[in-house]
C-alpha positions as CSV (number, residue, x, y, z in Angstrom):
1,X,0.0,-0.4,-0.2
2,X,1.3,3.4,-1.5
3,X,1.2,6.6,0.7
4,X,-0.8,8.1,-0.3
5,X,-3.6,4.7,-0.4
6,X,-2.7,4.9,3.6
7,X,-3.6,8.6,3.5
8,X,-7.0,8.1,1.7
9,X,-7.0,4.6,3.6
10,X,-7.0,7.5,7.3
11,X,-9.7,9.9,5.3
12,X,-12.7,7.7,5.4
13,X,-12.1,6.4,8.3
14,X,-11.6,9.9,10.2
15,X,-14.8,10.5,8.0
16,X,-16.5,8.0,9.1
17,X,-17.9,8.3,12.8
18,X,-17.3,12.5,14.1
19,X,-15.7,9.8,17.0
20,X,-13.5,8.6,15.2
21,X,-10.7,11.2,15.3
22,X,-11.5,11.3,19.3
23,X,-11.6,7.5,19.9
24,X,-7.7,6.7,18.0
25,X,-6.0,9.2,19.9
26,X,-7.5,8.6,22.7
27,X,-7.1,5.0,24.1
28,X,-7.2,3.0,20.4
29,X,-3.7,4.2,18.2
30,X,-2.3,1.4,18.9
31,X,-6.1,-0.5,17.3
32,X,-5.2,1.6,14.3
33,X,-1.3,0.7,14.3
34,X,-2.3,-2.9,14.7
35,X,-5.3,-2.1,11.3
36,X,-2.5,-0.6,9.4
37,X,-0.4,-3.8,10.1
38,X,-2.4,-6.5,9.2
39,X,-3.0,-4.0,5.8
40,X,0.6,-3.3,6.0
41,X,2.8,-6.2,6.7
42,X,5.9,-4.1,7.0
43,X,4.3,-1.7,10.3
44,X,6.2,-0.5,12.5
45,X,4.5,0.7,16.6
46,X,6.4,2.7,17.7
47,X,5.8,5.2,21.3
48,X,6.3,8.6,22.9
49,X,5.7,8.4,26.9
50,X,5.3,12.1,26.9
51,X,2.4,11.4,24.5
52,X,1.1,8.3,25.5
53,X,0.4,7.8,21.7
54,X,1.6,5.2,19.4
55,X,1.8,5.9,15.7
56,X,2.7,3.8,12.4
57,X,5.8,3.8,10.7
58,X,5.8,2.3,6.6
59,X,8.6,2.8,4.5
60,X,9.8,5.7,6.2
61,X,6.6,7.5,7.1
62,X,5.0,7.9,10.5
63,X,0.9,7.8,10.6
64,X,-1.9,8.1,12.7
65,X,-5.5,8.9,11.8
66,X,-5.0,12.6,11.7
67,X,-2.8,11.3,8.9
68,X,0.6,11.8,8.7
69,X,3.1,12.6,11.4
70,X,5.7,15.2,10.5
71,X,9.2,13.3,11.6
72,X,11.3,16.3,13.4
73,X,7.3,16.3,16.2
74,X,9.1,12.3,15.9
75,X,12.4,13.5,17.0
76,X,11.0,16.1,19.1
77,X,8.5,13.9,21.5
78,X,10.4,10.7,21.7
79,X,9.0,8.5,20.1
80,X,10.5,5.0,19.9
81,X,10.1,1.4,17.9
82,X,8.8,-0.9,20.0
83,X,9.9,-4.0,19.4
84,X,8.2,-6.7,18.2
85,X,8.3,-8.7,20.5
86,X,7.1,-6.3,23.6
87,X,3.6,-5.7,20.8
88,X,1.9,-7.4,22.7
89,X,1.5,-5.5,25.7
90,X,-0.1,-1.9,24.2
91,X,-3.0,-4.5,22.7
92,X,-4.0,-4.1,26.1
93,X,-5.3,-0.1,25.3
94,X,-8.4,0.8,23.9
95,X,-10.5,4.1,23.9
96,X,-12.7,4.6,26.8
97,X,-15.6,7.1,27.9
98,X,-14.3,7.7,30.8
99,X,-13.2,10.7,31.8
100,X,-10.5,10.1,34.3
101,X,-9.1,7.7,31.5
102,X,-8.6,9.7,28.7
103,X,-5.7,10.4,26.9
104,X,-4.6,13.6,25.0
105,X,-2.4,14.7,21.8
106,X,-1.8,17.7,19.9
107,X,-2.0,18.4,16.4
108,X,0.7,20.1,15.5
109,X,2.2,17.2,14.8
110,X,0.6,16.6,11.4
111,X,2.3,17.2,7.4
112,X,0.9,20.5,6.2
113,X,1.6,19.7,2.2
């Protein structure tokens, strides 16, 4: 799957519900990685303790539900590759509507053409 197709997939997913962006930035970010990994097995999982958020790297491009994540943001927020042997622990996370466990992510990380 090429970059344009991935971005189109993410756009269609975002546009499917008013809650999709919130869902995949406040708990289910690793679930999005799992979906991208299913359709693109070379996808890699990256995590930031500072953002409490995961992103997906495919062919040197980083993505999350908002689209392409710029590399400078990845470096500034100290995202790191999660080894495949450690993925299962991250797979436990999911979106919740309970206020006390919501996660937040800022939006200035996205690529702007």
